C-alpha positions in Angstrom: 2.2 -4.7 24.8 1.1 -1.5 23.1 -1.6 0.8 24.6 -3.9 -0.4 21.8 -3.3 -4.0 22.6 -3.9 -3.4 26.3 -7.2 -1.8 25.5 -8.2 -4.7 23.4 -7.3 -7.1 26.2 -9.5 -5.1 28.6 -12.3 -5.3 26.2 -11.9 -9.0 25.9 -11.8 -9.4 29.7 -14.8 -7.2 30.4 -17.1 -9.1 32.9 -20.4 -7.7 31.9 -22.9 -10.0 30.1 -23.8 -9.6 26.4 -27.3 -8.7 27.4 -26.1 -6.0 29.8 -23.8 -4.5 27.2 -26.5 -4.5 24.4 -29.0 -2.9 26.8 -26.3 -0.2 27.6 -25.6 0.5 23.9 -29.3 0.9 23.2 -29.4 3.9 25.7 -26.4 5.6 24.1 -25.9 7.8 21.0 -22.8 7.2 18.8 -22.2 11.0 18.3 -23.3 12.4 21.6 -21.9 9.8 24.0 -18.7 9.0 22.2 -16.9 6.3 24.3 -20.0 5.7 26.3 -21.4 4.2 23.1 -18.3 2.9 21.4 -16.6 1.1 24.2 -19.5 -1.3 24.8 -19.7 -1.8 21.1 -16.1 -2.7 20.8 -16.4 -5.0 23.8 -19.2 -6.8 22.1 -17.3 -7.0 18.8 -14.6 -9.0 20.7 -17.3 -11.7 21.3 -17.7 -12.6 17.7 -18.5 -15.1 16.3 -20.4 -16.3 19.4 -22.5 -13.1 19.2 -23.6 -13.6 15.6 -27.0 -15.2 16.2 -27.9 -12.4 18.6 -26.9 -9.8 16.0 -29.0 -11.6 13.4 -32.0 -11.1 15.8 -31.2 -7.4 16.2 -30.9 -7.0 12.4 -34.5 -8.1 11.9 -35.9 -6.1 14.8 -38.8 -3.7 14.2 -36.9 -1.2 16.4 -34.6 1.0 14.3 -32.1 1.5 17.2 -31.6 -2.3 17.4 -31.1 -2.6 13.7 -28.5 0.2 13.9 -26.6 -1.7 16.7 -26.7 -4.8 14.5 -25.1 -3.0 11.6 -22.5 -1.4 13.8 -21.5 -4.7 15.4 -21.3 -6.4 12.0 -18.7 -3.9 10.8 -16.2 -5.1 13.5 -14.4 -1.8 13.5 -13.2 -2.4 17.1 -11.2 -5.5 16.1 -7.9 -5.5 14.2 -8.5 -6.3 10.6 -6.5 -9.5 10.8 -8.7 -10.7 13.7 -12.1 -10.1 12.0 -14.2 -13.3 11.8 -17.1 -14.5 9.6 -16.5 -11.6 7.3 -18.5 -13.0 4.4 -21.4 -13.9 6.8 -21.4 -10.4 8.2 -21.3 -9.0 4.7 -24.2 -11.2 3.6 -26.3 -10.0 6.6 -25.5 -6.4 5.9 -26.5 -6.8 2.3 -29.8 -8.3 3.3 -30.3 -5.3 5.7 -29.4 -2.9 2.9 -32.0 -4.3 0.5 -34.7 -4.0 3.2 -33.8 -0.7 4.9 -35.4 2.6 4.1 -34.2 4.7 7.0 -31.3 7.1 5.8 -29.8 6.8 9.3 -29.7 3.0 9.1 -28.4 3.0 5.6 -25.6 5.3 6.7 -24.7 2.8 9.5 -24.9 -0.2 7.1 -22.6 1.6 4.5 -20.0 2.3 7.1 -20.1 -1.3 8.4 -19.7 -2.6 4.8 -16.7 -0.3 4.4 -15.1 -1.4 7.6 -15.1 -5.0 6.5 -12.9 -4.2 3.4 -14.5 -6.9 1.4 -13.5 -7.0 -2.3 -17.1 -6.8 -3.3 -17.9 -3.7 -1.4 -17.2 -1.3 -4.2 -20.0 -2.4 -6.5 -22.5 -2.4 -3.6 -21.6 1.0 -2.2 -21.4 2.7 -5.6 -25.1 2.0 -6.2 -25.8 4.4 -3.3 -23.7 7.3 -4.7 -26.9 8.8 -6.0 -29.0 8.4 -2.8 -31.0 11.6 -2.1 -29.7 11.8 1.5 -26.3 13.6 1.8 -25.3 11.6 4.9 -25.7 8.4 3.0 -23.6 9.7 0.1 -21.0 10.9 2.6 -20.8 7.4 4.1 -20.3 6.0 0.6 -17.4 8.2 -0.2 -15.8 7.7 3.2 -16.2 3.9 3.0 -14.7 3.8 -0.6 -11.8 6.1 0.2 -8.5 4.3 -0.6 -10.0 2.0 -3.3 -8.2 2.2 -6.6 -10.8 0.1 -8.5 -12.2 1.7 -11.7 -15.7 1.8 -10.4 -14.6 3.5 -7.2 -12.6 6.1 -9.2 -15.7 6.8 -11.3 -17.8 7.1 -8.2 -15.3 9.6 -6.7 -15.4 11.6 -10.0 -19.2 11.7 -9.8 -19.2 12.8 -6.2 -16.7 15.7 -6.7 -19.7 17.5 -8.1 -22.1 16.7 -5.2 -24.2 19.5 -3.8 -23.0 18.6 -0.3 -19.6 20.3 0.4 -18.5 17.5 2.8 -19.2 14.9 0.1 -17.3 17.0 -2.5 -14.4 17.4 -0.1 -14.0 13.7 0.6 -14.5 12.7 -3.0 -11.8 15.2 -4.1 -9.5 14.0 -1.3 -10.1 10.3 -2.3 -9.5 11.1 -6.0 -6.5 13.4 -5.3 -4.0 12.7 -2.6 -5.4 9.3 -1.6 -5.1 7.8 -5.1 -2.0 7.0 -7.1 -4.1 6.8 -10.3 -3.4 9.4 -12.9 -5.7 9.8 -15.9 -7.1 12.7 -17.9 -10.5 12.1 -16.3 -9.0 12.3 -12.8 -7.1 15.5 -13.6 -10.1 17.1 -15.2 -12.3 16.3 -12.2 -9.7 17.8 -9.9 -9.3 20.9 -12.1 -13.1 21.5 -12.0 -12.8 21.9 -8.2 -9.9 24.4 -8.0 -12.4 27.3 -7.7 -14.8 25.5 -5.4 -16.5 27.7 -2.8 -15.6 25.2 -0.1 -12.1 25.8 1.2 -11.3 22.2 2.0 -12.6 20.9 -1.4 -10.6 23.6 -3.3 -7.4 22.9 -1.4 -7.8 19.1 -1.9 -8.0 19.8 -5.6 -4.8 21.8 -5.4 -3.0 19.0 -3.6 -4.2 16.4 -6.1 -3.1 18.3 -9.2 0.2 19.3 -7.6 0.9 15.7 -6.8 0.4 14.9 -10.5 2.5 17.9 -11.6 -0.4 19.4 -13.6 0.6 22.9 -14.7 -3.1 23.9 -15.1 -3.0 24.3 -11.3 -0.7 27.4 -11.6 -3.4 30.1 -12.2 -5.8 29.0 -9.5 -3.1 28.3 -6.8 -1.4 31.6 -7.5 -4.8 33.3 -7.1 -5.2 31.5 -3.8 -1.8 32.7 -2.7 -2.5 36.3 -3.7 -6.0 36.6 -2.4 -6.0 34.8 0.9 -4.6 36.2 4.1 -1.1 34.9 4.8 -2.1 33.8 8.3 -4.9 31.7 6.9 -2.6 30.2 4.3 -0.1 29.3 7.0 -2.9 27.6 9.0 -4.0 25.5 6.1 -1.8 22.4 6.1 -3.1 21.5 2.6 -1.4 24.7 1.2 1.9 23.4 2.6 1.4 20.0 1.0 0.6 21.6 -2.4 3.7 23.8 -2.1 5.9 20.8 -1.4 4.5 18.8 -4.3 5.0 21.8 -6.6 8.6 22.2 -5.4 9.4 18.5 -5.9 7.9 18.5 -9.4 9.6 21.8 -10.4 13.1 20.3 -9.6 12.5 17.6 -12.2 11.3 19.9 -15.0 12.3 22.9 -17.0 8.7 24.2 -17.3 8.9 27.8 -16.3 5.1 28.0 -15.5 5.9 27.0 -11.9 8.3 29.8 -11.4 5.8 32.6 -10.3 4.2 30.2 -7.8 7.6 29.3 -6.3 8.6 32.9 -6.0 5.3 33.7 -4.2 5.7 30.7 -1.9 9.2 31.9 -0.9 7.9 35.4 -0.1 5.1 34.0 2.0 7.3 31.4 3.7 5.0 28.5 2.8 5.9 24.9 2.3 9.3 23.4 3.0 11.6 26.3 2.7 14.5 24.1 1.6 12.5 22.4 -1.1 11.2 25.7 -2.5 14.6 27.2 -2.6 16.0 24.1 -4.3 13.3 24.4 -7.0 14.1 28.1 -7.5 17.9 27.3 -7.8 17.0 24.6 -10.3 15.5 27.2 -12.6 18.4 29.6 -12.2 21.1 27.1 -13.1 
C-alpha cells in the first residue's frame, strides 16, 4: 500500500463524528491552517454519499463560512477521481449555489469545486465567469480549466492571456502553451503577444509555448532575454531550460538558420540540455 493509500485509509477510519469534524473545519482557514483545515475536509469527503444531505443544508446556510465548506466538500478533491460519487448531483448543487452566490470568496470556492469534479459540462459553466470583476474568481476559472482542450476552453485561455492580473495571465499562458497540444494561428498569436510581458513567469511561459510549437517568431524576444537577463537568473528559471530544450529539439529537424544565434548563445551560457544544444549546432554545421 502506498503512502497515499495509507493516508486515505486513515481518513476513512477516523473515529470523530461528522458533526465534530464540521465544527472543527468551521474554525479553520484553508490558507492559514493548511492541514488543520484540509485533513478534516478530506476525512469528511470519504463519507460521501452519506454526507450529501448535510452538505445540502450547509449549501443553503445564511452563514458564508458554512456555504464555503459545502462547496469544498462537493468538490471531493480528497478522494481519488475513480472513487468520486454522486458527481452529477454534486455538480447540480454547485450550479445552484453558483446562480445564487454573490460573494467573490464563495464563487472562487465553487469554481474550484466544479473544476475538481472534471465534469464534461464544466467548461461552459466556468467560461461564463472569465469576465468576472474579481481577479481571484478569474484565477480560479483558469486554474480549473487548465488541461482542457475544448474549443471554448482555448478561447477562454486566449482571452485571459490579456488579463490585468499577472497571475491570471501566467496561468492562461501556461494553459495555452505547454499544457495544450493544440496548435493554431490564434494560439500562436496569443502566445507571441506575451513574449514581452512585464511578468517574468508569463513571459517565460509564452517562450515555452512558442518553442514547443517551433515558432521562429520567438527568436528575437528569447535572444533578448538571454542577452539582457543575468546568467544566474536564467539558470534559476526552469522555464528557460525548457524553452532551450524545445528549441534544440526543433532545430535538429529543420534547416531554418533563424535558430542558430539562439543556440550559440545557449551554448555560451550553458543553458538547457547541453547534449541537445550541441546536437542542434552540429546539425547546422553538417
